[in-house]
PyMOL Python script that loads the backbone (N, CA, C, O; Angstrom):
from pymol import cmd

cmd.read_pdbstr("""\
ATOM      1  N   MET A   1      70.262 130.045 117.100  1.00  0.00           N
ATOM      2  CA  MET A   1      71.202 128.944 117.261  1.00  0.00           C
ATOM      3  C   MET A   1      72.527 129.333 116.605  1.00  0.00           C
ATOM      4  O   MET A   1      72.544 129.915 115.520  1.00  0.00           O
ATOM      5  N   THR A   2      73.622 129.010 117.264  1.00  0.00           N
ATOM      6  CA  THR A   2      74.942 129.303 116.722  1.00  0.00           C
ATOM      7  C   THR A   2      75.283 128.291 115.633  1.00  0.00           C
ATOM      8  O   THR A   2      74.723 127.195 115.602  1.00  0.00           O
ATOM      9  N   PRO A   3      76.205 128.660 114.738  1.00  0.00           N
ATOM     10  CA  PRO A   3      76.619 127.685 113.716  1.00  0.00           C
ATOM     11  C   PRO A   3      77.138 126.380 114.326  1.00  0.00           C
ATOM     12  O   PRO A   3      76.830 125.294 113.834  1.00  0.00           O
ATOM     13  N   ASP A   4      77.926 126.491 115.402  1.00  0.00           N
ATOM     14  CA  ASP A   4      78.442 125.274 116.033  1.00  0.00           C
ATOM     15  C   ASP A   4      77.307 124.462 116.642  1.00  0.00           C
ATOM     16  O   ASP A   4      77.319 123.232 116.594  1.00  0.00           O
ATOM     17  N   GLY A   5      76.324 125.157 117.217  1.00  0.00           N
ATOM     18  CA  GLY A   5      75.174 124.464 117.784  1.00  0.00           C
ATOM     19  C   GLY A   5      74.387 123.728 116.716  1.00  0.00           C
ATOM     20  O   GLY A   5      73.917 122.611 116.935  1.00  0.00           O
ATOM     21  N   TRP A   6      74.248 124.358 115.564  1.00  0.00           N
ATOM     22  CA  TRP A   6      73.533 123.724 114.455  1.00  0.00           C
ATOM     23  C   TRP A   6      74.273 122.483 113.987  1.00  0.00           C
ATOM     24  O   TRP A   6      73.666 121.441 113.742  1.00  0.00           O
ATOM     25  N   LEU A   7      75.580 122.602 113.866  1.00  0.00           N
ATOM     26  CA  LEU A   7      76.387 121.468 113.413  1.00  0.00           C
ATOM     27  C   LEU A   7      76.329 120.318 114.418  1.00  0.00           C
ATOM     28  O   LEU A   7      76.247 119.154 114.025  1.00  0.00           O
ATOM     29  N   ASP A   8      76.370 120.639 115.710  1.00  0.00           N
ATOM     30  CA  ASP A   8      76.241 119.605 116.741  1.00  0.00           C
ATOM     31  C   ASP A   8      74.870 118.938 116.651  1.00  0.00           C
ATOM     32  O   ASP A   8      74.758 117.717 116.761  1.00  0.00           O
ATOM     33  N   ARG A   9      73.838 119.741 116.451  1.00  0.00           N
ATOM     34  CA  ARG A   9      72.479 119.185 116.346  1.00  0.00           C
ATOM     35  C   ARG A   9      72.365 118.269 115.127  1.00  0.00           C
ATOM     36  O   ARG A   9      71.750 117.205 115.199  1.00  0.00           O
ATOM     37  N   LEU A  10      72.962 118.690 114.005  1.00  0.00           N
ATOM     38  CA  LEU A  10      72.950 117.847 112.808  1.00  0.00           C
ATOM     39  C   LEU A  10      73.624 116.510 113.093  1.00  0.00           C
ATOM     40  O   LEU A  10      73.086 115.457 112.751  1.00  0.00           O
ATOM     41  N   ALA A  11      74.796 116.548 113.717  1.00  0.00           N
ATOM     42  CA  ALA A  11      75.509 115.313 114.049  1.00  0.00           C
ATOM     43  C   ALA A  11      74.641 114.422 114.938  1.00  0.00           C
ATOM     44  O   ALA A  11      74.558 113.213 114.724  1.00  0.00           O
ATOM     45  N   ASP A  12      73.999 115.027 115.932  1.00  0.00           N
ATOM     46  CA  ASP A  12      73.134 114.256 116.829  1.00  0.00           C
ATOM     47  C   ASP A  12      71.969 113.633 116.067  1.00  0.00           C
ATOM     48  O   ASP A  12      71.649 112.461 116.267  1.00  0.00           O
ATOM     49  N   GLU A  13      71.342 114.409 115.204  1.00  0.00           N
ATOM     50  CA  GLU A  13      70.188 113.916 114.442  1.00  0.00           C
ATOM     51  C   GLU A  13      70.560 112.759 113.521  1.00  0.00           C
ATOM     52  O   GLU A  13      69.758 111.852 113.298  1.00  0.00           O
ATOM     53  N   LEU A  14      71.777 112.795 112.989  1.00  0.00           N
ATOM     54  CA  LEU A  14      72.236 111.749 112.078  1.00  0.00           C
ATOM     55  C   LEU A  14      72.914 110.589 112.797  1.00  0.00           C
ATOM     56  O   LEU A  14      73.303 109.604 112.170  1.00  0.00           O
ATOM     57  N   GLY A  15      73.053 110.711 114.119  1.00  0.00           N
ATOM     58  CA  GLY A  15      73.698 109.648 114.881  1.00  0.00           C
ATOM     59  C   GLY A  15      75.197 109.582 114.673  1.00  0.00           C
ATOM     60  O   GLY A  15      75.805 108.521 114.811  1.00  0.00           O
ATOM     61  N   GLU A  16      75.795 110.726 114.339  1.00  0.00           N
ATOM     62  CA  GLU A  16      77.242 110.792 114.132  1.00  0.00           C
ATOM     63  C   GLU A  16      77.894 111.495 115.322  1.00  0.00           C
ATOM     64  O   GLU A  16      77.225 112.198 116.080  1.00  0.00           O
ATOM     65  N   ARG A  17      79.172 111.305 115.476  1.00  0.00           N
ATOM     66  CA  ARG A  17      79.869 112.001 116.547  1.00  0.00           C
ATOM     67  C   ARG A  17      79.999 113.475 116.190  1.00  0.00           C
ATOM     68  O   ARG A  17      80.058 113.842 115.017  1.00  0.00           O
ATOM     69  N   ARG A  18      80.041 114.298 117.205  1.00  0.00           N
ATOM     70  CA  ARG A  18      80.221 115.735 116.982  1.00  0.00           C
ATOM     71  C   ARG A  18      81.661 116.012 116.595  1.00  0.00           C
ATOM     72  O   ARG A  18      82.586 115.357 117.076  1.00  0.00           O
ATOM     73  N   LEU A  19      81.839 116.990 115.722  1.00  0.00           N
ATOM     74  CA  LEU A  19      83.187 117.371 115.319  1.00  0.00           C
ATOM     75  C   LEU A  19      83.859 118.173 116.423  1.00  0.00           C
ATOM     76  O   LEU A  19      83.224 118.979 117.102  1.00  0.00           O
ATOM     77  N   GLU A  20      85.140 117.938 116.586  1.00  0.00           N
ATOM     78  CA  GLU A  20      85.928 118.732 117.525  1.00  0.00           C
ATOM     79  C   GLU A  20      86.218 120.078 116.866  1.00  0.00           C
ATOM     80  O   GLU A  20      86.285 120.161 115.639  1.00  0.00           O
ATOM     81  N   PRO A  21      86.389 121.127 117.659  1.00  0.00           N
ATOM     82  CA  PRO A  21      86.687 122.450 117.085  1.00  0.00           C
ATOM     83  C   PRO A  21      87.897 122.441 116.146  1.00  0.00           C
ATOM     84  O   PRO A  21      87.897 123.151 115.140  1.00  0.00           O
ATOM     85  N   THR A  22      88.920 121.651 116.460  1.00  0.00           N
ATOM     86  CA  THR A  22      90.094 121.605 115.582  1.00  0.00           C
ATOM     87  C   THR A  22      89.742 120.967 114.236  1.00  0.00           C
ATOM     88  O   THR A  22      90.293 121.348 113.204  1.00  0.00           O
ATOM     89  N   GLU A  23      88.828 120.002 114.250  1.00  0.00           N
ATOM     90  CA  GLU A  23      88.394 119.368 113.002  1.00  0.00           C
ATOM     91  C   GLU A  23      87.599 120.361 112.157  1.00  0.00           C
ATOM     92  O   GLU A  23      87.795 120.449 110.945  1.00  0.00           O
ATOM     93  N   VAL A  24      86.706 121.103 112.799  1.00  0.00           N
ATOM     94  CA  VAL A  24      85.932 122.119 112.084  1.00  0.00           C
ATOM     95  C   VAL A  24      86.876 123.108 111.418  1.00  0.00           C
ATOM     96  O   VAL A  24      86.716 123.430 110.240  1.00  0.00           O
ATOM     97  N   GLY A  25      87.855 123.586 112.168  1.00  0.00           N
ATOM     98  CA  GLY A  25      88.817 124.540 111.617  1.00  0.00           C
ATOM     99  C   GLY A  25      89.603 123.974 110.450  1.00  0.00           C
ATOM    100  O   GLY A  25      89.806 124.657 109.446  1.00  0.00           O
ATOM    101  N   ALA A  26      90.046 122.730 110.572  1.00  0.00           N
ATOM    102  CA  ALA A  26      90.826 122.098 109.501  1.00  0.00           C
ATOM    103  C   ALA A  26      89.994 121.919 108.239  1.00  0.00           C
ATOM    104  O   ALA A  26      90.478 122.159 107.133  1.00  0.00           O
ATOM    105  N   ILE A  27      88.743 121.497 108.401  1.00  0.00           N
ATOM    106  CA  ILE A  27      87.873 121.278 107.239  1.00  0.00           C
ATOM    107  C   ILE A  27      87.568 122.600 106.551  1.00  0.00           C
ATOM    108  O   ILE A  27      87.637 122.696 105.326  1.00  0.00           O
ATOM    109  N   LEU A  28      87.229 123.622 107.338  1.00  0.00           N
ATOM    110  CA  LEU A  28      86.934 124.931 106.739  1.00  0.00           C
ATOM    111  C   LEU A  28      88.157 125.522 106.039  1.00  0.00           C
ATOM    112  O   LEU A  28      88.039 126.130 104.975  1.00  0.00           O
ATOM    113  N   LYS A  29      89.320 125.340 106.638  1.00  0.00           N
ATOM    114  CA  LYS A  29      90.546 125.883 106.038  1.00  0.00           C
ATOM    115  C   LYS A  29      90.859 125.200 104.714  1.00  0.00           C
ATOM    116  O   LYS A  29      91.164 125.876 103.732  1.00  0.00           O
ATOM    117  N   VAL A  30      90.790 123.880 104.670  1.00  0.00           N
ATOM    118  CA  VAL A  30      91.113 123.189 103.425  1.00  0.00           C
ATOM    119  C   VAL A  30      90.046 123.472 102.368  1.00  0.00           C
ATOM    120  O   VAL A  30      90.365 123.551 101.182  1.00  0.00           O
ATOM    121  N   ALA A  31      88.787 123.624 102.777  1.00  0.00           N
ATOM    122  CA  ALA A  31      87.734 123.975 101.816  1.00  0.00           C
ATOM    123  C   ALA A  31      88.005 125.360 101.218  1.00  0.00           C
ATOM    124  O   ALA A  31      87.821 125.569 100.019  1.00  0.00           O
ATOM    125  N   ARG A  32      88.435 126.286 102.046  1.00  0.00           N
ATOM    126  CA  ARG A  32      88.778 127.628 101.558  1.00  0.00           C
ATOM    127  C   ARG A  32      89.960 127.561 100.582  1.00  0.00           C
ATOM    128  O   ARG A  32      89.959 128.243  99.557  1.00  0.00           O
ATOM    129  N   GLU A  33      90.950 126.752 100.898  1.00  0.00           N
ATOM    130  CA  GLU A  33      92.110 126.616 100.022  1.00  0.00           C
ATOM    131  C   GLU A  33      91.711 126.039  98.666  1.00  0.00           C
ATOM    132  O   GLU A  33      92.222 126.467  97.631  1.00  0.00           O
ATOM    133  N   VAL A  34      90.804 125.074  98.673  1.00  0.00           N
ATOM    134  CA  VAL A  34      90.314 124.494  97.415  1.00  0.00           C
ATOM    135  C   VAL A  34      89.514 125.547  96.647  1.00  0.00           C
ATOM    136  O   VAL A  34      89.678 125.690  95.435  1.00  0.00           O
ATOM    137  N   ALA A  35      88.656 126.277  97.343  1.00  0.00           N
ATOM    138  CA  ALA A  35      87.834 127.302  96.688  1.00  0.00           C
ATOM    139  C   ALA A  35      88.693 128.346  95.989  1.00  0.00           C
ATOM    140  O   ALA A  35      88.367 128.782  94.885  1.00  0.00           O
ATOM    141  N   HIS A  36      89.781 128.747  96.623  1.00  0.00           N
ATOM    142  CA  HIS A  36      90.636 129.788  96.046  1.00  0.00           C
ATOM    143  C   HIS A  36      91.722 129.239  95.131  1.00  0.00           C
ATOM    144  O   HIS A  36      92.173 129.932  94.220  1.00  0.00           O
ATOM    145  N   GLY A  37      92.145 128.000  95.366  1.00  0.00           N
ATOM    146  CA  GLY A  37      93.252 127.451  94.595  1.00  0.00           C
ATOM    147  C   GLY A  37      92.866 126.530  93.457  1.00  0.00           C
ATOM    148  O   GLY A  37      93.672 126.266  92.565  1.00  0.00           O
ATOM    149  N   VAL A  38      91.629 126.039  93.482  1.00  0.00           N
ATOM    150  CA  VAL A  38      91.186 125.118  92.438  1.00  0.00           C
ATOM    151  C   VAL A  38      89.918 125.671  91.803  1.00  0.00           C
ATOM    152  O   VAL A  38      89.955 126.233  90.709  1.00  0.00           O
ATOM    153  N   GLU A  39      88.800 125.507  92.498  1.00  0.00           N
ATOM    154  CA  GLU A  39      87.525 126.036  92.015  1.00  0.00           C
ATOM    155  C   GLU A  39      86.544 126.075  93.185  1.00  0.00           C
ATOM    156  O   GLU A  39      86.441 125.123  93.959  1.00  0.00           O
ATOM    157  N   ARG A  40      85.831 127.189  93.299  1.00  0.00           N
ATOM    158  CA  ARG A  40      84.933 127.408  94.427  1.00  0.00           C
ATOM    159  C   ARG A  40      83.914 126.282  94.606  1.00  0.00           C
ATOM    160  O   ARG A  40      83.692 125.825  95.727  1.00  0.00           O
ATOM    161  N   ARG A  41      83.304 125.837  93.531  1.00  0.00           N
ATOM    162  CA  ARG A  41      82.242 124.830  93.667  1.00  0.00           C
ATOM    163  C   ARG A  41      82.768 123.475  94.134  1.00  0.00           C
ATOM    164  O   ARG A  41      81.984 122.616  94.536  1.00  0.00           O
ATOM    165  N   LEU A  42      84.068 123.278  94.087  1.00  0.00           N
ATOM    166  CA  LEU A  42      84.635 122.015  94.546  1.00  0.00           C
ATOM    167  C   LEU A  42      84.878 121.983  96.051  1.00  0.00           C
ATOM    168  O   LEU A  42      85.149 120.919  96.608  1.00  0.00           O
ATOM    169  N   ALA A  43      84.785 123.130  96.717  1.00  0.00           N
ATOM    170  CA  ALA A  43      85.050 123.183  98.162  1.00  0.00           C
ATOM    171  C   ALA A  43      84.097 122.294  98.962  1.00  0.00           C
ATOM    172  O   ALA A  43      84.571 121.470  99.745  1.00  0.00           O
ATOM    173  N   PRO A  44      82.770 122.422  98.802  1.00  0.00           N
ATOM    174  CA  PRO A  44      81.897 121.541  99.594  1.00  0.00           C
ATOM    175  C   PRO A  44      82.011 120.073  99.190  1.00  0.00           C
ATOM    176  O   PRO A  44      81.864 119.180 100.025  1.00  0.00           O
ATOM    177  N   LEU A  45      82.269 119.831  97.924  1.00  0.00           N
ATOM    178  CA  LEU A  45      82.428 118.444  97.476  1.00  0.00           C
ATOM    179  C   LEU A  45      83.705 117.836  98.041  1.00  0.00           C
ATOM    180  O   LEU A  45      83.739 116.651  98.371  1.00  0.00           O
ATOM    181  N   THR A  46      84.750 118.644  98.153  1.00  0.00           N
ATOM    182  CA  THR A  46      85.987 118.182  98.776  1.00  0.00           C
ATOM    183  C   THR A  46      85.736 117.822 100.235  1.00  0.00           C
ATOM    184  O   THR A  46      86.210 116.793 100.716  1.00  0.00           O
ATOM    185  N   ALA A  47      84.986 118.676 100.940  1.00  0.00           N
ATOM    186  CA  ALA A  47      84.665 118.397 102.343  1.00  0.00           C
ATOM    187  C   ALA A  47      83.892 117.078 102.459  1.00  0.00           C
ATOM    188  O   ALA A  47      84.116 116.297 103.384  1.00  0.00           O
ATOM    189  N   TYR A  48      82.991 116.843 101.521  1.00  0.00           N
ATOM    190  CA  TYR A  48      82.224 115.597 101.521  1.00  0.00           C
ATOM    191  C   TYR A  48      83.146 114.392 101.320  1.00  0.00           C
ATOM    192  O   TYR A  48      83.034 113.400 102.041  1.00  0.00           O
ATOM    193  N   VAL A  49      84.042 114.471 100.357  1.00  0.00           N
ATOM    194  CA  VAL A  49      84.968 113.362 100.098  1.00  0.00           C
ATOM    195  C   VAL A  49      85.879 113.146 101.308  1.00  0.00           C
ATOM    196  O   VAL A  49      86.187 112.007 101.658  1.00  0.00           O
ATOM    197  N   LEU A  50      86.312 114.241 101.950  1.00  0.00           N
ATOM    198  CA  LEU A  50      87.101 114.102 103.178  1.00  0.00           C
ATOM    199  C   LEU A  50      86.314 113.311 104.218  1.00  0.00           C
ATOM    200  O   LEU A  50      86.858 112.426 104.878  1.00  0.00           O
ATOM    201  N   GLY A  51      85.032 113.634 104.358  1.00  0.00           N
ATOM    202  CA  GLY A  51      84.196 112.926 105.323  1.00  0.00           C
ATOM    203  C   GLY A  51      84.064 111.443 105.010  1.00  0.00           C
ATOM    204  O   GLY A  51      84.104 110.602 105.908  1.00  0.00           O
ATOM    205  N   LEU A  52      83.904 111.129 103.723  1.00  0.00           N
ATOM    206  CA  LEU A  52      83.843 109.720 103.334  1.00  0.00           C
ATOM    207  C   LEU A  52      85.129 108.997 103.730  1.00  0.00           C
ATOM    208  O   LEU A  52      85.102 107.898 104.283  1.00  0.00           O
ATOM    209  N   TYR A  53      86.252 109.643 103.431  1.00  0.00           N
ATOM    210  CA  TYR A  53      87.551 109.037 103.723  1.00  0.00           C
ATOM    211  C   TYR A  53      87.739 108.845 105.229  1.00  0.00           C
ATOM    212  O   TYR A  53      88.135 107.769 105.678  1.00  0.00           O
ATOM    213  N   VAL A  54      87.455 109.881 105.994  1.00  0.00           N
ATOM    214  CA  VAL A  54      87.634 109.795 107.439  1.00  0.00           C
ATOM    215  C   VAL A  54      86.714 108.723 108.021  1.00  0.00           C
ATOM    216  O   VAL A  54      87.120 107.971 108.907  1.00  0.00           O
ATOM    217  N   GLY A  55      85.492 108.652 107.531  1.00  0.00           N
ATOM    218  CA  GLY A  55      84.574 107.623 108.003  1.00  0.00           C
ATOM    219  C   GLY A  55      85.088 106.222 107.728  1.00  0.00           C
ATOM    220  O   GLY A  55      85.046 105.353 108.598  1.00  0.00           O
ATOM    221  N   ARG A  56      85.571 106.007 106.516  1.00  0.00           N
ATOM    222  CA  ARG A  56      86.090 104.675 106.164  1.00  0.00           C
ATOM    223  C   ARG A  56      87.319 104.331 106.995  1.00  0.00           C
ATOM    224  O   ARG A  56      87.425 103.234 107.543  1.00  0.00           O
ATOM    225  N   GLU A  57      88.239 105.276 107.081  1.00  0.00           N
ATOM    226  CA  GLU A  57      89.458 105.022 107.847  1.00  0.00           C
ATOM    227  C   GLU A  57      89.153 104.779 109.324  1.00  0.00           C
ATOM    228  O   GLU A  57      89.804 103.958 109.971  1.00  0.00           O
ATOM    229  N   SER A  58      88.169 105.491 109.848  1.00  0.00           N
ATOM    230  CA  SER A  58      87.789 105.322 111.259  1.00  0.00           C
ATOM    231  C   SER A  58      87.257 103.921 111.520  1.00  0.00           C
ATOM    232  O   SER A  58      87.550 103.323 112.555  1.00  0.00           O
ATOM    233  N   THR A  59      86.474 103.400 110.579  1.00  0.00           N
ATOM    234  CA  THR A  59      85.953 102.039 110.769  1.00  0.00           C
ATOM    235  C   THR A  59      87.066 101.003 110.686  1.00  0.00           C
ATOM    236  O   THR A  59      86.918  99.884 111.177  1.00  0.00           O
ATOM    237  N   GLU A  60      88.178 101.377 110.067  1.00  0.00           N
ATOM    238  CA  GLU A  60      89.328 100.471 109.969  1.00  0.00           C
ATOM    239  C   GLU A  60      90.315 100.672 111.113  1.00  0.00           C
ATOM    240  O   GLU A  60      91.375 100.047 111.148  1.00  0.00           O
ATOM    241  N   GLY A  61      89.951 101.568 112.066  1.00  0.00           N
ATOM    242  CA  GLY A  61      90.774 101.724 113.259  1.00  0.00           C
ATOM    243  C   GLY A  61      91.654 102.962 113.320  1.00  0.00           C
ATOM    244  O   GLY A  61      92.310 103.194 114.336  1.00  0.00           O
ATOM    245  N   THR A  62      91.686 103.754 112.271  1.00  0.00           N
ATOM    246  CA  THR A  62      92.486 104.975 112.293  1.00  0.00           C
ATOM    247  C   THR A  62      91.736 106.043 113.084  1.00  0.00           C
ATOM    248  O   THR A  62      90.549 106.258 112.839  1.00  0.00           O
ATOM    249  N   PRO A  63      92.393 106.715 114.022  1.00  0.00           N
ATOM    250  CA  PRO A  63      91.716 107.798 114.736  1.00  0.00           C
ATOM    251  C   PRO A  63      91.244 108.872 113.745  1.00  0.00           C
ATOM    252  O   PRO A  63      91.979 109.218 112.820  1.00  0.00           O
ATOM    253  N   PRO A  64      90.036 109.397 113.928  1.00  0.00           N
ATOM    254  CA  PRO A  64      89.506 110.389 112.988  1.00  0.00           C
ATOM    255  C   PRO A  64      90.441 111.572 112.751  1.00  0.00           C
ATOM    256  O   PRO A  64      90.601 112.013 111.613  1.00  0.00           O
ATOM    257  N   ARG A  65      91.048 112.082 113.796  1.00  0.00           N
ATOM    258  CA  ARG A  65      91.940 113.239 113.643  1.00  0.00           C
ATOM    259  C   ARG A  65      93.117 112.898 112.723  1.00  0.00           C
ATOM    260  O   ARG A  65      93.505 113.704 111.878  1.00  0.00           O
ATOM    261  N   GLU A  66      93.675 111.709 112.894  1.00  0.00           N
ATOM    262  CA  GLU A  66      94.792 111.265 112.054  1.00  0.00           C
ATOM    263  C   GLU A  66      94.350 111.113 110.597  1.00  0.00           C
ATOM    264  O   GLU A  66      95.060 111.526 109.680  1.00  0.00           O
ATOM    265  N   ALA A  67      93.185 110.524 110.394  1.00  0.00           N
ATOM    266  CA  ALA A  67      92.665 110.348 109.036  1.00  0.00           C
ATOM    267  C   ALA A  67      92.409 111.700 108.373  1.00  0.00           C
ATOM    268  O   ALA A  67      92.703 111.880 107.191  1.00  0.00           O
ATOM    269  N   LEU A  68      91.865 112.642 109.126  1.00  0.00           N
ATOM    270  CA  LEU A  68      91.613 113.975 108.584  1.00  0.00           C
ATOM    271  C   LEU A  68      92.917 114.672 108.220  1.00  0.00           C
ATOM    272  O   LEU A  68      93.003 115.320 107.178  1.00  0.00           O
ATOM    273  N   GLU A  69      93.920 114.546 109.060  1.00  0.00           N
ATOM    274  CA  GLU A  69      95.228 115.150 108.760  1.00  0.00           C
ATOM    275  C   GLU A  69      95.812 114.564 107.479  1.00  0.00           C
ATOM    276  O   GLU A  69      96.345 115.297 106.645  1.00  0.00           O
ATOM    277  N   GLU A  70      95.715 113.255 107.322  1.00  0.00           N
ATOM    278  CA  GLU A  70      96.225 112.610 106.110  1.00  0.00           C
ATOM    279  C   GLU A  70      95.458 113.091 104.882  1.00  0.00           C
ATOM    280  O   GLU A  70      96.059 113.390 103.850  1.00  0.00           O
ATOM    281  N   ALA A  71      94.147 113.165 104.991  1.00  0.00           N
ATOM    282  CA  ALA A  71      93.322 113.600 103.866  1.00  0.00           C
ATOM    283  C   ALA A  71      93.603 115.049 103.489  1.00  0.00           C
ATOM    284  O   ALA A  71      93.679 115.375 102.305  1.00  0.00           O
ATOM    285  N   THR A  72      93.756 115.913 104.475  1.00  0.00           N
ATOM    286  CA  THR A  72      94.021 117.322 104.150  1.00  0.00           C
ATOM    287  C   THR A  72      95.413 117.498 103.536  1.00  0.00           C
ATOM    288  O   THR A  72      95.613 118.362 102.683  1.00  0.00           O
ATOM    289  N   ARG A  73      96.365 116.683 103.969  1.00  0.00           N
ATOM    290  CA  ARG A  73      97.694 116.734 103.321  1.00  0.00           C
ATOM    291  C   ARG A  73      97.574 116.358 101.847  1.00  0.00           C
ATOM    292  O   ARG A  73      98.196 116.983 100.988  1.00  0.00           O
ATOM    293  N   THR A  74      96.779 115.343 101.562  1.00  0.00           N
ATOM    294  CA  THR A  74      96.582 114.921 100.176  1.00  0.00           C
ATOM    295  C   THR A  74      95.941 116.033  99.366  1.00  0.00           C
ATOM    296  O   THR A  74      96.392 116.342  98.263  1.00  0.00           O
ATOM    297  N   VAL A  75      94.887 116.638  99.912  1.00  0.00           N
ATOM    298  CA  VAL A  75      94.227 117.743  99.203  1.00  0.00           C
ATOM    299  C   VAL A  75      95.220 118.858  98.917  1.00  0.00           C
ATOM    300  O   VAL A  75      95.306 119.339  97.787  1.00  0.00           O
ATOM    301  N   ARG A  76      95.958 119.265  99.917  1.00  0.00           N
ATOM    302  CA  ARG A  76      96.919 120.368  99.737  1.00  0.00           C
ATOM    303  C   ARG A  76      97.985 120.035  98.705  1.00  0.00           C
ATOM    304  O   ARG A  76      98.460 120.920  97.993  1.00  0.00           O
ATOM    305  N   SER A  77      98.361 118.773  98.621  1.00  0.00           N
ATOM    306  CA  SER A  77      99.378 118.389  97.630  1.00  0.00           C
ATOM    307  C   SER A  77      98.835 118.492  96.209  1.00  0.00           C
ATOM    308  O   SER A  77      99.604 118.550  95.249  1.00  0.00           O
ATOM    309  N   MET A  78      97.519 118.514  96.076  1.00  0.00           N
ATOM    310  CA  MET A  78      96.888 118.568  94.753  1.00  0.00           C
ATOM    311  C   MET A  78      96.550 119.988  94.304  1.00  0.00           C
ATOM    312  O   MET A  78      96.234 120.203  93.134  1.00  0.00           O
ATOM    313  N   ILE A  79      96.611 120.957  95.215  1.00  0.00           N
ATOM    314  CA  ILE A  79      96.288 122.334  94.872  1.00  0.00           C
ATOM    315  C   ILE A  79      97.492 122.943  94.150  1.00  0.00           C
ATOM    316  O   ILE A  79      98.604 122.939  94.677  1.00  0.00           O
ATOM    317  N   PRO A  80      97.263 123.466  92.944  1.00  0.00           N
ATOM    318  CA  PRO A  80      98.388 124.026  92.192  1.00  0.00           C
ATOM    319  C   PRO A  80      98.941 125.282  92.866  1.00  0.00           C
ATOM    320  O   PRO A  80      98.218 125.978  93.579  1.00  0.00           O
ATOM    321  N   PRO A  81     100.217 125.566  92.638  1.00  0.00           N
ATOM    322  CA  PRO A  81     100.790 126.795  93.173  1.00  0.00           C
ATOM    323  C   PRO A  81     100.017 128.007  92.638  1.00  0.00           C
ATOM    324  O   PRO A  81      99.350 127.920  91.607  1.00  0.00           O
ATOM    325  N   ASN A  82     100.111 129.116  93.336  1.00  0.00           N
ATOM    326  CA  ASN A  82      99.392 130.334  92.934  1.00  0.00           C
ATOM    327  C   ASN A  82      99.529 130.617  91.449  1.00  0.00           C
ATOM    328  O   ASN A  82     100.628 130.667  90.897  1.00  0.00           O
ATOM    329  N   GLY A  83      98.380 130.801  90.825  1.00  0.00           N
ATOM    330  CA  GLY A  83      98.363 131.180  89.421  1.00  0.00           C
ATOM    331  C   GLY A  83      98.470 130.038  88.437  1.00  0.00           C
ATOM    332  O   GLY A  83      98.206 130.226  87.249  1.00  0.00           O
ATOM    333  N   ALA A  84      98.850 128.855  88.897  1.00  0.00           N
ATOM    334  CA  ALA A  84      98.998 127.729  87.970  1.00  0.00           C
ATOM    335  C   ALA A  84      97.631 127.134  87.672  1.00  0.00           C
ATOM    336  O   ALA A  84      96.735 127.139  88.517  1.00  0.00           O
ATOM    337  N   GLU A  85      97.492 126.637  86.493  1.00  0.00           N
ATOM    338  CA  GLU A  85      96.250 125.967  86.085  1.00  0.00           C
ATOM    339  C   GLU A  85      96.246 124.561  86.682  1.00  0.00           C
ATOM    340  O   GLU A  85      97.229 123.835  86.537  1.00  0.00           O
ATOM    341  N   PRO A  86      95.135 124.152  87.365  1.00  0.00           N
ATOM    342  CA  PRO A  86      95.104 122.797  87.922  1.00  0.00           C
ATOM    343  C   PRO A  86      95.137 121.738  86.830  1.00  0.00           C
ATOM    344  O   PRO A  86      94.644 121.944  85.721  1.00  0.00           O
ATOM    345  N   ASP A  87      95.738 120.592  87.176  1.00  0.00           N
ATOM    346  CA  ASP A  87      95.737 119.457  86.239  1.00  0.00           C
ATOM    347  C   ASP A  87      94.324 118.953  86.108  1.00  0.00           C
ATOM    348  O   ASP A  87      93.623 118.775  87.104  1.00  0.00           O
ATOM    349  N   ARG A  88      93.910 118.725  84.901  1.00  0.00           N
ATOM    350  CA  ARG A  88      92.567 118.186  84.655  1.00  0.00           C
ATOM    351  C   ARG A  88      92.736 116.876  83.907  1.00  0.00           C
ATOM    352  O   ARG A  88      93.503 116.780  82.949  1.00  0.00           O
ATOM    353  N   PRO A  89      91.990 115.854  84.373  1.00  0.00           N
ATOM    354  CA  PRO A  89      92.076 114.568  83.661  1.00  0.00           C
ATOM    355  C   PRO A  89      91.676 114.743  82.202  1.00  0.00           C
ATOM    356  O   PRO A  89      90.733 115.474  81.898  1.00  0.00           O
ATOM    357  N   GLY A  90      92.357 114.107  81.340  1.00  0.00           N
ATOM    358  CA  GLY A  90      92.070 114.346  79.944  1.00  0.00           C
ATOM    359  C   GLY A  90      91.717 113.160  79.211  1.00  0.00           C
ATOM    360  O   GLY A  90      91.449 113.233  78.012  1.00  0.00           O
TER     361      GLY A  90
END
""", "prot")
cmd.dss("prot")
cmd.show_as("cartoon", "prot")
cmd.util.cbc("prot")
cmd.orient("prot")
């Protein structure tokens, strides 16, 4: 089974809509940026939080693609410039 096939099957099994290829690419790209710019272990957790946000916004009428774009912009705004230490709540 291909990775995309597995992901489609997971969505079907959970009763969720399948991700569009552009959504898959956007999520993987922002997860990679978090892994390299913040901390690797936060990449999958970031993807999870993005999913929560997109799900909530979708139920409120925002198209999923628009919600994902907004969420990824927010994530990118939080990634420190190369070499900078990320802000940590204190």
